ZADO-1210 file (C-alpha; in nm, 4 decimals, padded with zeros to 6 digits):
<atoms>
<atom x="08.8396" y="-06.7895" z="05.7093" code="MET" pos="1"/>
<atom x="08.7736" y="-06.8106" z="06.0686" code="ASN" pos="2"/>
<atom x="08.9988" y="-06.7096" z="06.4023" code="LEU" pos="3"/>
<atom x="08.9001" y="-07.0055" z="06.5535" code="ALA" pos="4"/>
<atom x="09.1491" y="-07.2029" z="06.2973" code="SER" pos="5"/>
<atom x="09.4082" y="-07.0635" z="06.5190" code="ASN" pos="6"/>
<atom x="09.3053" y="-07.2971" z="06.8583" code="VAL" pos="7"/>
<atom x="09.3421" y="-07.6174" z="06.5709" code="VAL" pos="8"/>
<atom x="09.6759" y="-07.5005" z="06.4089" code="ARG" pos="9"/>
<atom x="09.8222" y="-07.4428" z="06.8232" code="SER" pos="10"/>
<atom x="09.6936" y="-07.7804" z="06.9194" code="ALA" pos="11"/>
<atom x="09.8031" y="-07.9905" z="06.6520" code="GLN" pos="12"/>
<atom x="10.1858" y="-07.7928" z="06.6731" code="THR" pos="13"/>
<atom x="10.1704" y="-07.7681" z="07.0566" code="HIS" pos="14"/>
<atom x="09.9579" y="-08.0358" z="07.1990" code="THR" pos="15"/>
<atom x="10.0001" y="-08.0342" z="07.5937" code="ASP" pos="16"/>
<atom x="10.1324" y="-07.7100" z="07.6301" code="ARG" pos="17"/>
<atom x="09.9481" y="-07.4631" z="07.8569" code="ALA" pos="18"/>
<atom x="09.7313" y="-07.2592" z="07.6896" code="ALA" pos="19"/>
<atom x="09.5327" y="-07.1199" z="07.9737" code="LEU" pos="20"/>
<atom x="09.6381" y="-07.0740" z="08.2959" code="ARG" pos="21"/>
<atom x="09.4115" y="-06.9893" z="08.6541" code="LEU" pos="22"/>
<atom x="09.5811" y="-07.0224" z="08.9662" code="GLY" pos="23"/>
<atom x="09.7119" y="-07.3759" z="09.0042" code="ASP" pos="24"/>
<atom x="09.4956" y="-07.5261" z="08.7026" code="GLY" pos="25"/>
<atom x="09.5796" y="-07.5371" z="08.3199" code="VAL" pos="26"/>
<atom x="09.4305" y="-07.6004" z="08.0030" code="VAL" pos="27"/>
<atom x="09.6179" y="-07.6969" z="07.7258" code="SER" pos="28"/>
<atom x="09.5912" y="-07.6318" z="07.3795" code="PHE" pos="29"/>
<atom x="09.4049" y="-08.0340" z="07.3538" code="ARG" pos="30"/>
<atom x="09.1829" y="-07.9597" z="07.6160" code="GLU" pos="31"/>
<atom x="09.1271" y="-07.5860" z="07.4450" code="LEU" pos="32"/>
<atom x="09.0761" y="-07.7163" z="07.1449" code="ASP" pos="33"/>
<atom x="08.8408" y="-08.0399" z="07.2561" code="ARG" pos="34"/>
<atom x="08.5974" y="-07.8451" z="07.4391" code="ASP" pos="35"/>
<atom x="08.5523" y="-07.5161" z="07.2398" code="SER" pos="36"/>
<atom x="08.4758" y="-07.7814" z="06.9486" code="ALA" pos="37"/>
<atom x="08.1910" y="-07.9247" z="07.2151" code="ARG" pos="38"/>
<atom x="08.1076" y="-07.6134" z="07.2668" code="VAL" pos="39"/>
<atom x="08.0319" y="-07.5370" z="06.8666" code="ALA" pos="40"/>
<atom x="07.8578" y="-07.9051" z="06.8883" code="GLY" pos="41"/>
<atom x="07.6033" y="-07.7766" z="07.2225" code="LEU" pos="42"/>
<atom x="07.5323" y="-07.5001" z="06.9792" code="LEU" pos="43"/>
<atom x="07.4667" y="-07.6475" z="06.6615" code="ARG" pos="44"/>
<atom x="07.2492" y="-07.9393" z="06.9063" code="ASP" pos="45"/>
<atom x="07.0038" y="-07.6181" z="06.9882" code="ARG" pos="46"/>
<atom x="06.9693" y="-07.5411" z="06.6281" code="GLY" pos="47"/>
<atom x="07.2185" y="-07.2051" z="06.5489" code="LEU" pos="48"/>
<atom x="07.3580" y="-07.1939" z="06.2724" code="ARG" pos="49"/>
<atom x="07.6228" y="-06.9690" z="06.1420" code="PRO" pos="50"/>
<atom x="07.5456" y="-06.5556" z="06.1881" code="GLY" pos="51"/>
<atom x="07.3513" y="-06.6212" z="06.4748" code="ASP" pos="52"/>
<atom x="07.4708" y="-06.4341" z="06.7759" code="ARG" pos="53"/>
<atom x="07.5456" y="-06.5895" z="07.1072" code="VAL" pos="54"/>
<atom x="07.6141" y="-06.3499" z="07.4135" code="GLY" pos="55"/>
<atom x="07.9134" y="-06.4484" z="07.6379" code="ILE" pos="56"/>
<atom x="07.8907" y="-06.2689" z="07.9860" code="MET" pos="57"/>
<atom x="08.1857" y="-06.4371" z="08.1583" code="LEU" pos="58"/>
<atom x="08.4847" y="-06.3139" z="08.3863" code="PRO" pos="59"/>
<atom x="08.8076" y="-06.3538" z="08.2964" code="ASN" pos="60"/>
<atom x="08.8423" y="-06.7466" z="08.3134" code="ILE" pos="61"/>
<atom x="08.9620" y="-07.0215" z="08.1321" code="PRO" pos="62"/>
<atom x="08.5928" y="-07.0858" z="08.0735" code="GLU" pos="63"/>
<atom x="08.5740" y="-06.7281" z="07.8713" code="PHE" pos="64"/>
<atom x="08.8315" y="-06.9097" z="07.5959" code="ALA" pos="65"/>
<atom x="08.6377" y="-07.2102" z="07.5437" code="VAL" pos="66"/>
<atom x="08.3177" y="-07.0249" z="07.4953" code="VAL" pos="67"/>
<atom x="08.4421" y="-06.7824" z="07.2765" code="TYR" pos="68"/>
<atom x="08.6455" y="-07.0125" z="07.0340" code="PHE" pos="69"/>
<atom x="08.3480" y="-07.2104" z="07.0675" code="GLY" pos="70"/>
<atom x="08.0733" y="-06.9392" z="06.9538" code="VAL" pos="71"/>
<atom x="08.3455" y="-06.8555" z="06.6644" code="LEU" pos="72"/>
<atom x="08.3970" y="-07.2119" z="06.5844" code="ARG" pos="73"/>
<atom x="08.0104" y="-07.2707" z="06.5375" code="ALA" pos="74"/>
<atom x="08.0797" y="-06.9776" z="06.2652" code="GLY" pos="75"/>
<atom x="07.8348" y="-06.7741" z="06.4978" code="ALA" pos="76"/>
<atom x="07.8970" y="-06.4712" z="06.5741" code="VAL" pos="77"/>
<atom x="08.0224" y="-06.3536" z="06.9442" code="VAL" pos="78"/>
<atom x="07.7910" y="-06.0672" z="07.1804" code="VAL" pos="79"/>
<atom x="08.0597" y="-06.0345" z="07.4972" code="PRO" pos="80"/>
<atom x="07.9472" y="-05.8821" z="07.7766" code="MET" pos="81"/>
<atom x="08.0003" y="-05.7362" z="08.1036" code="ASN" pos="82"/>
<atom x="07.9369" y="-05.9740" z="08.4208" code="PRO" pos="83"/>
<atom x="07.8045" y="-05.7044" z="08.6085" code="MET" pos="84"/>
<atom x="07.5347" y="-05.6215" z="08.3700" code="PHE" pos="85"/>
<atom x="07.1812" y="-05.5680" z="08.5476" code="LYS" pos="86"/>
<atom x="06.9103" y="-05.7511" z="08.4365" code="ALA" pos="87"/>
<atom x="06.7649" y="-05.4537" z="08.1813" code="ARG" pos="88"/>
<atom x="07.1238" y="-05.4082" z="08.0243" code="GLU" pos="89"/>
<atom x="07.1775" y="-05.7852" z="07.9152" code="VAL" pos="90"/>
<atom x="06.8206" y="-05.7466" z="07.7577" code="ALA" pos="91"/>
<atom x="06.8878" y="-05.4691" z="07.5637" code="TYR" pos="92"/>
<atom x="07.2113" y="-05.6288" z="07.4157" code="LYS" pos="93"/>
<atom x="07.0558" y="-05.9561" z="07.3651" code="LEU" pos="94"/>
<atom x="06.7504" y="-05.8081" z="07.2052" code="ASP" pos="95"/>
<atom x="06.9495" y="-05.5207" z="06.9733" code="ASP" pos="96"/>
<atom x="07.2013" y="-05.7957" z="06.8767" code="SER" pos="97"/>
<atom x="06.9455" y="-06.0608" z="06.8016" code="GLY" pos="98"/>
<atom x="07.1028" y="-06.3283" z="06.9886" code="ALA" pos="99"/>
<atom x="06.8982" y="-06.5806" z="07.1341" code="SER" pos="100"/>
<atom x="07.1338" y="-06.7665" z="07.3542" code="LEU" pos="101"/>
<atom x="07.4143" y="-06.6767" z="07.5824" code="MET" pos="102"/>
<atom x="07.6197" y="-06.8223" z="07.8312" code="PHE" pos="103"/>
<atom x="07.6417" y="-06.6296" z="08.2003" code="ALA" pos="104"/>
<atom x="07.8559" y="-06.6927" z="08.5133" code="TRP" pos="105"/>
<atom x="07.6797" y="-06.8231" z="08.7862" code="HIS" pos="106"/>
<atom x="07.7675" y="-06.5505" z="09.0343" code="ALA" pos="107"/>
<atom x="07.5527" y="-06.3688" z="08.8347" code="PHE" pos="108"/>
<atom x="07.2884" y="-06.5765" z="08.6979" code="ALA" pos="109"/>
<atom x="07.0075" y="-06.4274" z="08.8448" code="HIS" pos="110"/>
<atom x="07.0615" y="-06.0629" z="08.6647" code="GLU" pos="111"/>
<atom x="07.2024" y="-06.3352" z="08.3065" code="ALA" pos="112"/>
<atom x="06.8575" y="-06.5230" z="08.3064" code="GLN" pos="113"/>
<atom x="06.5981" y="-06.2100" z="08.3829" code="THR" pos="114"/>
<atom x="06.7799" y="-06.0302" z="08.1139" code="GLY" pos="115"/>
<atom x="06.7484" y="-06.3371" z="07.8945" code="ALA" pos="116"/>
<atom x="06.3976" y="-06.3804" z="07.9775" code="LYS" pos="117"/>
<atom x="06.2738" y="-06.0327" z="07.9186" code="GLN" pos="118"/>
<atom x="06.4734" y="-06.0826" z="07.5342" code="ALA" pos="119"/>
<atom x="06.3066" y="-06.3784" z="07.5060" code="GLU" pos="120"/>
<atom x="06.6600" y="-06.5360" z="07.4474" code="ALA" pos="121"/>
<atom x="06.7979" y="-06.8496" z="07.6760" code="ASP" pos="122"/>
<atom x="07.0924" y="-06.8481" z="07.9096" code="ALA" pos="123"/>
<atom x="07.3804" y="-07.1325" z="08.0055" code="ILE" pos="124"/>
<atom x="07.4741" y="-07.1039" z="08.3381" code="VAL" pos="125"/>
<atom x="07.9068" y="-07.1546" z="08.3499" code="VAL" pos="126"/>
<atom x="07.9282" y="-07.3362" z="08.6897" code="ASP" pos="127"/>
<atom x="08.2893" y="-07.4400" z="08.6967" code="PRO" pos="128"/>
<atom x="08.1818" y="-07.7670" z="08.8948" code="ASN" pos="129"/>
<atom x="07.9188" y="-07.8735" z="08.6470" code="GLY" pos="130"/>
<atom x="07.9980" y="-07.6917" z="08.2879" code="PHE" pos="131"/>
<atom x="08.2492" y="-07.9681" z="08.2307" code="SER" pos="132"/>
<atom x="08.0229" y="-08.2233" z="08.2289" code="GLU" pos="133"/>
<atom x="07.7917" y="-07.9843" z="07.9998" code="VAL" pos="134"/>
<atom x="08.0144" y="-07.9976" z="07.8093" code="LEU" pos="135"/>
<atom x="08.0623" y="-08.3501" z="07.8082" code="ALA" pos="136"/>
<atom x="07.7368" y="-08.4458" z="07.6806" code="SER" pos="137"/>
<atom x="07.7644" y="-08.2738" z="07.3694" code="ALA" pos="138"/>
<atom x="07.8886" y="-08.4213" z="07.0313" code="ARG" pos="139"/>
<atom x="08.1800" y="-08.2359" z="06.9109" code="PRO" pos="140"/>
<atom x="08.1510" y="-08.0477" z="06.5851" code="ALA" pos="141"/>
<atom x="08.5210" y="-08.1333" z="06.4790" code="GLU" pos="142"/>
<atom x="08.5074" y="-07.8829" z="06.1831" code="ASP" pos="143"/>
<atom x="08.5887" y="-07.5135" z="06.2260" code="VAL" pos="144"/>
<atom x="08.3454" y="-07.3731" z="06.0109" code="VAL" pos="145"/>
<atom x="08.4580" y="-07.1166" z="05.6794" code="ASP" pos="146"/>
<atom x="08.3437" y="-06.7510" z="05.7148" code="ARG" pos="147"/>
<atom x="08.4131" y="-06.5182" z="05.4561" code="ASP" pos="148"/>
<atom x="08.6185" y="-06.2315" z="05.5345" code="LYS" pos="149"/>
<atom x="08.3710" y="-05.9603" z="05.5395" code="ASP" pos="150"/>
<atom x="08.1257" y="-06.1775" z="05.7876" code="ASP" pos="151"/>
<atom x="08.0446" y="-06.0760" z="06.1838" code="ALA" pos="152"/>
<atom x="08.2909" y="-06.1837" z="06.4228" code="ALA" pos="153"/>
<atom x="08.1671" y="-06.0557" z="06.7115" code="ALA" pos="154"/>
<atom x="07.9713" y="-05.7108" z="06.8225" code="ILE" pos="155"/>
<atom x="08.1414" y="-05.4977" z="07.1160" code="LEU" pos="156"/>
<atom x="07.9308" y="-05.2839" z="07.2367" code="TYR" pos="157"/>
<atom x="07.9813" y="-04.9107" z="07.3262" code="THR" pos="158"/>
<atom x="07.9307" y="-04.8402" z="07.7226" code="SER" pos="159"/>
<atom x="07.6567" y="-04.6510" z="07.6677" code="GLY" pos="160"/>
<atom x="07.6772" y="-04.3351" z="07.8802" code="THR" pos="161"/>
<atom x="07.5910" y="-04.0191" z="07.6133" code="THR" pos="162"/>
<atom x="07.2574" y="-04.2747" z="07.5617" code="GLY" pos="163"/>
<atom x="07.1847" y="-04.6020" z="07.4375" code="GLN" pos="164"/>
<atom x="07.5308" y="-04.8401" z="07.3784" code="PRO" pos="165"/>
<atom x="07.5975" y="-04.8986" z="07.0386" code="LYS" pos="166"/>
<atom x="07.7062" y="-05.2600" z="06.8524" code="GLY" pos="167"/>
<atom x="07.9718" y="-05.2277" z="06.6914" code="ALA" pos="168"/>
<atom x="08.0436" y="-05.5270" z="06.4150" code="GLU" pos="169"/>
<atom x="08.4172" y="-05.6613" z="06.3595" code="LEU" pos="170"/>
<atom x="08.4530" y="-05.9180" z="06.0893" code="THR" pos="171"/>
<atom x="08.6619" y="-06.2356" z="06.0736" code="GLN" pos="172"/>
<atom x="08.9008" y="-06.0356" z="05.9113" code="ALA" pos="173"/>
<atom x="08.9206" y="-05.7322" z="06.1664" code="ASN" pos="174"/>
<atom x="09.0139" y="-05.9635" z="06.4465" code="LEU" pos="175"/>
<atom x="09.2263" y="-06.1342" z="06.2166" code="THR" pos="176"/>
<atom x="09.4597" y="-05.8838" z="06.0785" code="ARG" pos="177"/>
<atom x="09.4224" y="-05.6991" z="06.4153" code="ASN" pos="178"/>
<atom x="09.6067" y="-06.0359" z="06.5999" code="THR" pos="179"/>
<atom x="09.8471" y="-06.0113" z="06.3112" code="GLU" pos="180"/>
<atom x="09.9205" y="-05.7008" z="06.3693" code="VAL" pos="181"/>
<atom x="10.0106" y="-05.7271" z="06.7773" code="VAL" pos="182"/>
<atom x="10.1890" y="-06.0994" z="06.7678" code="VAL" pos="183"/>
<atom x="10.4118" y="-05.9291" z="06.4780" code="ALA" pos="184"/>
<atom x="10.4256" y="-05.6134" z="06.5485" code="ASP" pos="185"/>
<atom x="10.3231" y="-05.4386" z="06.8659" code="LEU" pos="186"/>
<atom x="10.4713" y="-05.7538" z="07.1045" code="ILE" pos="187"/>
<atom x="10.6682" y="-05.9495" z="06.9096" code="ARG" pos="188"/>
<atom x="10.5047" y="-06.2373" z="07.0816" code="LEU" pos="189"/>
<atom x="10.6991" y="-06.6171" z="07.1105" code="THR" pos="190"/>
<atom x="10.5701" y="-06.9121" z="07.2040" code="THR" pos="191"/>
<atom x="10.8168" y="-06.8630" z="07.5303" code="ASP" pos="192"/>
<atom x="10.6523" y="-06.5737" z="07.6354" code="ASP" pos="193"/>
<atom x="10.3618" y="-06.5911" z="07.9023" code="VAL" pos="194"/>
<atom x="10.0597" y="-06.2881" z="07.8658" code="ILE" pos="195"/>
<atom x="09.9117" y="-06.2030" z="08.2109" code="PHE" pos="196"/>
<atom x="09.5448" y="-06.1111" z="08.1212" code="GLY" pos="197"/>
<atom x="09.5052" y="-05.8449" z="08.3166" code="GLY" pos="198"/>
<atom x="09.2676" y="-05.6554" z="08.0744" code="LEU" pos="199"/>
<atom x="08.8974" y="-05.7390" z="08.1078" code="PRO" pos="200"/>
<atom x="08.8022" y="-06.0097" z="07.7884" code="LEU" pos="201"/>
<atom x="08.4735" y="-05.8793" z="07.7490" code="PHE" pos="202"/>
<atom x="08.6691" y="-05.5481" z="07.6043" code="HIS" pos="203"/>
<atom x="08.8223" y="-05.5387" z="07.2672" code="ALA" pos="204"/>
<atom x="09.1915" y="-05.4550" z="07.4214" code="PHE" pos="205"/>
<atom x="09.1667" y="-05.7385" z="07.6384" code="GLY" pos="206"/>
<atom x="09.0328" y="-06.0221" z="07.3586" code="GLN" pos="207"/>
<atom x="09.2847" y="-05.9049" z="07.1084" code="THR" pos="208"/>
<atom x="09.5800" y="-05.8000" z="07.2773" code="CYS" pos="209"/>
<atom x="09.5511" y="-06.1024" z="07.5124" code="THR" pos="210"/>
<atom x="09.3195" y="-06.3840" z="07.4084" code="LEU" pos="211"/>
<atom x="09.3456" y="-06.4071" z="07.0372" code="GLU" pos="212"/>
<atom x="09.7382" y="-06.3372" z="06.9915" code="ASN" pos="213"/>
<atom x="09.8313" y="-06.6164" z="07.2399" code="LYS" pos="214"/>
<atom x="09.6129" y="-06.8382" z="07.1068" code="ILE" pos="215"/>
<atom x="09.7695" y="-06.7808" z="06.7660" code="ALA" pos="216"/>
<atom x="10.1032" y="-06.7273" z="06.8837" code="THR" pos="217"/>
<atom x="10.1095" y="-07.0654" z="07.1105" code="PRO" pos="218"/>
<atom x="10.2015" y="-06.9158" z="07.4888" code="SER" pos="219"/>
<atom x="10.0196" y="-06.9334" z="07.8113" code="ALA" pos="220"/>
<atom x="09.7783" y="-06.6405" z="07.9288" code="MET" pos="221"/>
<atom x="09.7195" y="-06.6107" z="08.3390" code="THR" pos="222"/>
<atom x="09.3576" y="-06.4328" z="08.3864" code="VAL" pos="223"/>
<atom x="09.2636" y="-06.2756" z="08.6986" code="LEU" pos="224"/>
<atom x="08.9019" y="-06.3697" z="08.6750" code="GLY" pos="225"/>
<atom x="08.7916" y="-05.9835" z="08.8541" code="VAL" pos="226"/>
<atom x="08.5994" y="-05.7999" z="08.5766" code="PRO" pos="227"/>
<atom x="08.6447" y="-05.4591" z="08.5158" code="VAL" pos="228"/>
<atom x="08.3518" y="-05.1864" z="08.4020" code="ASP" pos="229"/>
<atom x="08.5037" y="-04.8409" z="08.3693" code="LEU" pos="230"/>
<atom x="08.1629" y="-04.7092" z="08.3009" code="SER" pos="231"/>
<atom x="08.1613" y="-04.7829" z="08.6913" code="ARG" pos="232"/>
<atom x="08.3747" y="-04.4947" z="08.7843" code="ILE" pos="233"/>
<atom x="08.1645" y="-04.2627" z="08.8661" code="SER" pos="234"/>
<atom x="08.3849" y="-03.9423" z="08.9827" code="VAL" pos="235"/>
<atom x="08.3703" y="-03.6725" z="08.6685" code="ASP" pos="236"/>
<atom x="08.6991" y="-03.6828" z="08.4689" code="SER" pos="237"/>
<atom x="08.9559" y="-03.3870" z="08.2992" code="TYR" pos="238"/>
<atom x="09.0780" y="-03.4918" z="08.0214" code="LEU" pos="239"/>
<atom x="09.3589" y="-03.3697" z="07.7940" code="VAL" pos="240"/>
<atom x="09.4830" y="-03.4322" z="07.4594" code="ALA" pos="241"/>
<atom x="09.7016" y="-03.2887" z="07.2234" code="GLY" pos="242"/>
<atom x="09.5510" y="-03.2166" z="06.8261" code="ILE" pos="243"/>
<atom x="09.8859" y="-03.2631" z="06.7301" code="ALA" pos="244"/>
<atom x="09.9836" y="-03.5718" z="06.9580" code="ASP" pos="245"/>
<atom x="10.0996" y="-03.8506" z="06.7351" code="HIS" pos="246"/>
<atom x="10.2386" y="-04.1010" z="06.9952" code="ILE" pos="247"/>
<atom x="09.8459" y="-04.0518" z="07.1631" code="THR" pos="248"/>
<atom x="09.6374" y="-03.9375" z="06.8691" code="PRO" pos="249"/>
<atom x="09.3373" y="-03.7421" z="07.0410" code="TRP" pos="250"/>
<atom x="09.0219" y="-03.9333" z="06.9031" code="GLN" pos="251"/>
<atom x="09.2103" y="-04.2340" z="07.0817" code="ASN" pos="252"/>
<atom x="09.2136" y="-03.9751" z="07.4164" code="CYS" pos="253"/>
<atom x="08.8596" y="-03.9047" z="07.3454" code="TYR" pos="254"/>
<atom x="08.7158" y="-04.2612" z="07.3796" code="ARG" pos="255"/>
<atom x="08.7647" y="-04.2258" z="07.7281" code="SER" pos="256"/>
<atom x="08.4786" y="-03.9804" z="07.7367" code="THR" pos="257"/>
<atom x="08.2358" y="-04.2885" z="07.6377" code="GLN" pos="258"/>
<atom x="08.3728" y="-04.5047" z="07.8683" code="LEU" pos="259"/>
<atom x="08.4402" y="-04.3492" z="08.2250" code="LEU" pos="260"/>
<atom x="08.0842" y="-04.3120" z="08.4338" code="GLY" pos="261"/>
<atom x="08.0689" y="-04.0062" z="08.5472" code="GLY" pos="262"/>
<atom x="08.1158" y="-03.6289" z="08.3750" code="ASP" pos="263"/>
<atom x="08.3913" y="-03.5866" z="08.1456" code="SER" pos="264"/>
<atom x="08.4901" y="-03.2334" z="07.9865" code="ARG" pos="265"/>
<atom x="08.7138" y="-03.2857" z="07.7620" code="PHE" pos="266"/>
<atom x="09.0414" y="-03.0657" z="07.6367" code="ILE" pos="267"/>
<atom x="09.2120" y="-03.0849" z="07.2778" code="LEU" pos="268"/>
<atom x="09.5047" y="-02.8292" z="07.3215" code="SER" pos="269"/>
<atom x="09.6468" y="-02.6933" z="06.9941" code="THR" pos="270"/>
<atom x="09.9479" y="-02.8373" z="07.0424" code="SER" pos="271"/>
<atom x="10.1603" y="-03.1744" z="07.0348" code="GLY" pos="272"/>
<atom x="10.2793" y="-03.4437" z="07.2703" code="HIS" pos="273"/>
<atom x="10.4730" y="-03.2761" z="07.5346" code="ILE" pos="274"/>
<atom x="10.3356" y="-02.9018" z="07.4821" code="ALA" pos="275"/>
<atom x="09.9926" y="-02.9982" z="07.5360" code="ALA" pos="276"/>
<atom x="10.0254" y="-03.0623" z="07.8727" code="LEU" pos="277"/>
<atom x="10.3233" y="-02.7976" z="07.9635" code="VAL" pos="278"/>
<atom x="10.1151" y="-02.4983" z="07.8517" code="ASN" pos="279"/>
<atom x="10.1573" y="-02.2450" z="08.1355" code="PRO" pos="280"/>
<atom x="09.9710" y="-01.9396" z="08.0652" code="PRO" pos="281"/>
<atom x="10.1438" y="-01.6615" z="07.9157" code="GLY" pos="282"/>
<atom x="10.1239" y="-01.7525" z="07.5798" code="ASN" pos="283"/>
<atom x="10.0315" y="-01.5976" z="07.3170" code="PRO" pos="284"/>
<atom x="10.0149" y="-01.8801" z="07.0685" code="LYS" pos="285"/>
<atom x="09.8363" y="-02.1285" z="07.2502" code="ALA" pos="286"/>
<atom x="09.4510" y="-02.2199" z="07.2342" code="SER" pos="287"/>
<atom x="09.2294" y="-02.4709" z="07.2996" code="TYR" pos="288"/>
<atom x="08.9134" y="-02.6628" z="07.1765" code="GLN" pos="289"/>
<atom x="08.6180" y="-02.7226" z="07.4549" code="VAL" pos="290"/>
<atom x="08.2753" y="-02.8852" z="07.4322" code="ASN" pos="291"/>
<atom x="07.9546" y="-02.8984" z="07.6921" code="LYS" pos="292"/>
<atom x="07.8748" y="-03.2601" z="07.4575" code="ASP" pos="293"/>
<atom x="08.0288" y="-03.5367" z="07.4005" code="ASN" pos="294"/>
<atom x="07.9231" y="-03.7103" z="07.1329" code="PRO" pos="295"/>
<atom x="07.9921" y="-04.0772" z="06.9947" code="GLY" pos="296"/>
<atom x="08.2102" y="-03.9446" z="06.7350" code="ASP" pos="297"/>
<atom x="08.4753" y="-03.7201" z="06.7592" code="PRO" pos="298"/>
<atom x="08.5090" y="-03.5378" z="06.4512" code="GLU" pos="299"/>
<atom x="08.1396" y="-03.4683" z="06.5677" code="GLN" pos="300"/>
<atom x="08.2748" y="-03.3341" z="06.9256" code="TRP" pos="301"/>
<atom x="08.5538" y="-03.1468" z="06.7244" code="LEU" pos="302"/>
<atom x="08.2909" y="-02.9582" z="06.4888" code="LYS" pos="303"/>
<atom x="08.0991" y="-02.8092" z="06.7606" code="THR" pos="304"/>
<atom x="08.3621" y="-02.7161" z="06.9702" code="ALA" pos="305"/>
<atom x="08.4496" y="-02.4121" z="07.0367" code="GLU" pos="306"/>
<atom x="08.7669" y="-02.2602" z="07.0801" code="THR" pos="307"/>
<atom x="08.9145" y="-02.0990" z="07.3426" code="VAL" pos="308"/>
<atom x="09.2575" y="-01.8405" z="07.3215" code="GLN" pos="309"/>
<atom x="09.5407" y="-01.9171" z="07.5857" code="GLY" pos="310"/>
<atom x="09.6199" y="-02.1777" z="07.8266" code="SER" pos="311"/>
<atom x="09.3503" y="-02.4680" z="07.9489" code="TRP" pos="312"/>
<atom x="09.5435" y="-02.4315" z="08.2960" code="TRP" pos="313"/>
<atom x="09.3232" y="-02.1761" z="08.4333" code="PRO" pos="314"/>
<atom x="08.9962" y="-02.4252" z="08.2782" code="ASP" pos="315"/>
<atom x="09.1015" y="-02.6785" z="08.5119" code="ALA" pos="316"/>
<atom x="09.2059" y="-02.4833" z="08.8107" code="VAL" pos="317"/>
<atom x="08.8534" y="-02.3687" z="08.7835" code="ALA" pos="318"/>
<atom x="08.7403" y="-02.7179" z="08.7276" code="TRP" pos="319"/>
<atom x="08.8635" y="-02.8260" z="08.9872" code="LEU" pos="320"/>
<atom x="08.8079" y="-02.5285" z="09.2420" code="GLY" pos="321"/>
<atom x="08.3658" y="-02.6547" z="09.1604" code="GLU" pos="322"/>
<atom x="08.4846" y="-03.0057" z="09.2992" code="ARG" pos="323"/>
<atom x="08.7219" y="-02.9813" z="09.5850" code="CYS" pos="324"/>
<atom x="08.6812" y="-02.8752" z="09.9644" code="GLY" pos="325"/>
<atom x="08.8031" y="-02.5216" z="10.1177" code="ALA" pos="326"/>
<atom x="09.1303" y="-02.3583" z="10.0612" code="GLU" pos="327"/>
<atom x="09.3645" y="-02.4173" z="10.2978" code="LYS" pos="328"/>
<atom x="09.6301" y="-02.1774" z="10.3665" code="THR" pos="329"/>
<atom x="09.9809" y="-02.2672" z="10.2318" code="ALA" pos="330"/>
<atom x="10.2282" y="-02.3996" z="10.4293" code="PRO" pos="331"/>
<atom x="10.5035" y="-02.1047" z="10.4838" code="GLU" pos="332"/>
<atom x="10.8225" y="-02.3578" z="10.4624" code="GLU" pos="333"/>
<atom x="10.8697" y="-02.6454" z="10.2068" code="LEU" pos="334"/>
<atom x="10.8853" y="-02.9619" z="10.3450" code="GLY" pos="335"/>
<atom x="10.7292" y="-03.1802" z="10.6327" code="GLY" pos="336"/>
<atom x="10.7080" y="-03.5022" z="10.8569" code="ALA" pos="337"/>
<atom x="11.0853" y="-03.4929" z="10.8452" code="GLY" pos="338"/>
<atom x="11.1340" y="-03.4343" z="10.4548" code="LEU" pos="339"/>
<atom x="11.2894" y="-03.1476" z="10.4478" code="PRO" pos="340"/>
<atom x="11.3032" y="-02.9847" z="10.1090" code="ALA" pos="341"/>
<atom x="11.6490" y="-03.0120" z="09.9022" code="LEU" pos="342"/>
<atom x="11.6704" y="-02.7511" z="09.6367" code="ALA" pos="343"/>
<atom x="11.4334" y="-02.5373" z="09.4851" code="ASP" pos="344"/>
<atom x="11.2364" y="-02.6757" z="09.1768" code="ALA" pos="345"/>
<atom x="11.3434" y="-02.8609" z="08.9287" code="PRO" pos="346"/>
<atom x="11.5793" y="-03.0144" z="09.1424" code="GLY" pos="347"/>
<atom x="11.8930" y="-03.1443" z="09.1772" code="THR" pos="348"/>
<atom x="11.8840" y="-03.4007" z="08.9187" code="TYR" pos="349"/>
<atom x="11.8914" y="-03.1942" z="08.5945" code="VAL" pos="350"/>
<atom x="12.2868" y="-03.1183" z="08.7284" code="LEU" pos="351"/>
<atom x="12.3796" y="-03.4919" z="08.7026" code="ASP" pos="352"/>
<atom x="12.5938" y="-03.5798" z="08.4711" code="ASN" pos="353"/>
</atoms>
């Protein structure tokens, strides 16, 4: 088993079809297959073996896919990293994962090389003007290394907003099953579809929901080349979820506390999807849970959370009051700037058939 086998299969059935697009540039499945084989050969020539870790510090560009599948093709383990990382963050993840080599975009080469040196690792700088020559010098590894379903394929790190980032191993079976579910059930992808790669490819969602499934189902992916790092959002966050919400499980919502920068206050309302939010004061059955700490595990958060009777709305008002400016006098009449009020709330639309 190896997720990179999808590249080979797609290249055989859709040889010259577009696999990746960036602006006017197009990478076919044949080119993706060829270049990922060269990356695998490059790793082999440098002495890397199956199971070794390789860092990837690239933005959303075609080279990310080439390196990503090249690493997997060699049987190695991908360690994706945010291109905006500073040297100390690069060093920590390389050292913690055990990676001895990384690929870094030329625009971030200084931080990558400094961090790699601190971790006693090597850094290959990916420059669009010279990377093709680097690949051309490598002897392609035509075969895809077979891996066990429980072998690690990628190590993804948490944002580390409440402590040191933790690496989570995703196995070959994890990624393969994720791809199958997204293609068949969530998106129902066909070969005629084009996926917009707006999600950062160093993140699990970007890899699963754009990169991996579009290679498994030969469609085209268009990328922006703009990295996104939620941890750089420094404003505080007030997050609300419903404990009985079946559409957005509260444990998934809680992950935002680990992704966003600033201080996060997480509120768990004891209601379902709508009632969790439409929760005005006065309901004797209403309550919510809150915790001054945000540990990495949502279940641990729940164990130590305090239950508060009543609506969470007053808590939100108090939280906002600590962060807003001076209060302003409410206008005597609704509307303004040539936009008069049309009707009392909730509006006339509720009367339309």
